[in-house]
C-alpha positions in Angstrom: -2.8 14.6 15.6 -5.9 15.4 13.6 -6.5 18.9 12.3 -9.7 20.5 13.5 -9.6 23.8 11.5 -8.0 25.4 8.5 -7.4 23.9 5.0 -6.1 20.3 4.5 -2.4 19.8 4.1 -3.0 17.7 1.0 -5.8 17.7 -1.5 -8.2 14.8 -1.2 -9.7 12.9 -4.2 -13.3 13.8 -4.5 -15.7 11.1 -5.8 -16.7 12.0 -9.4 -19.2 10.6 -11.8 -20.0 11.2 -15.4 -22.3 14.1 -16.3 -25.9 12.9 -16.8 -26.6 15.5 -19.5 -23.6 15.0 -21.8 -22.9 11.4 -20.6 -19.2 12.2 -20.0 -18.5 13.7 -23.4 -18.2 17.3 -22.3 -20.4 18.5 -25.2 -24.0 18.3 -26.3 -25.4 18.2 -29.9 -26.7 21.6 -31.1 -28.7 22.1 -34.3 -25.6 22.9 -36.4 -22.6 22.1 -34.2 -21.6 20.7 -30.8 -22.0 23.0 -27.8 -19.9 22.8 -24.5 -21.9 21.3 -21.7 -22.8 23.9 -19.2 -23.7 21.4 -16.5 -20.2 20.1 -16.1 -18.1 23.0 -17.5 -17.3 20.9 -20.6 -15.3 18.4 -18.5 -17.7 15.4 -18.5 -17.4 15.0 -14.8 -19.5 16.3 -11.8 -19.3 15.8 -8.1 -21.0 12.5 -7.1 -22.3 13.8 -3.8 -24.0 17.0 -5.1 -24.3 16.4 -8.8 -22.9 19.9 -9.5 -19.9 20.9 -11.6 -16.7 21.4 -9.8 -15.1 24.9 -10.0 -12.3 25.0 -12.5 -9.7 25.6 -9.8 -10.7 22.2 -8.3 -11.5 20.4 -11.5 -7.9 20.3 -12.9 -6.3 18.8 -9.8 -9.1 16.3 -9.3 -8.8 15.1 -12.9 -5.0 14.9 -12.5 -5.4 12.7 -9.4 -7.9 10.5 -11.2 -5.7 10.1 -14.2 -2.7 9.2 -12.0 -4.8 6.7 -10.0 -6.1 5.0 -13.1 -2.5 4.9 -14.7 -1.2 3.2 -11.5 -4.1 0.8 -11.5 -3.4 -0.1 -15.1 0.3 -0.6 -14.4 -0.5 -2.9 -11.5 -2.8 -4.9 -13.7 -0.2 -5.3 -16.4 2.4 -6.5 -13.9 0.1 -9.0 -12.2 -0.6 -10.7 -15.5 3.1 -11.3 -16.2 3.1 -14.9 -15.0 0.3 -16.1 -17.3 1.8 -14.2 -20.2 5.2 -15.7 -19.7 3.7 -19.2 -19.6 2.4 -18.9 -23.1 5.7 -17.4 -24.4 7.5 -20.7 -23.6 7.6 -23.6 -26.0 4.7 -26.1 -25.2 6.1 -29.6 -25.9 3.7 -31.4 -23.7 0.7 -33.3 -25.0 -2.9 -33.4 -23.9 -3.3 -33.0 -20.2 0.2 -31.8 -19.7 1.7 -35.3 -20.3 5.1 -35.7 -22.0 3.8 -38.3 -24.5 5.7 -37.8 -27.8 3.7 -40.2 -29.9 6.5 -42.7 -30.5 
């Protein structure tokens, strides 16, 4: 059953992009020191659809979801390379082309 009114039961991940003004750094160069970027509320991220900064109440959960998603993706990538890594850990006693020629 699809909800037609009221708030969502779970927060949805909003598409984010790096701030164009500070290039994702969260700060801009002032004359004497760095200043917090006012375009992105010093987070380095803005909404991809509107280009505006997210309110602070939405920003923290969105960054948390993004961090968890990226950590899970990194973990999956590490585990998928396990087969190739294990192959190089083993002793390679074969010659050129994978033959078992020992040179005798």
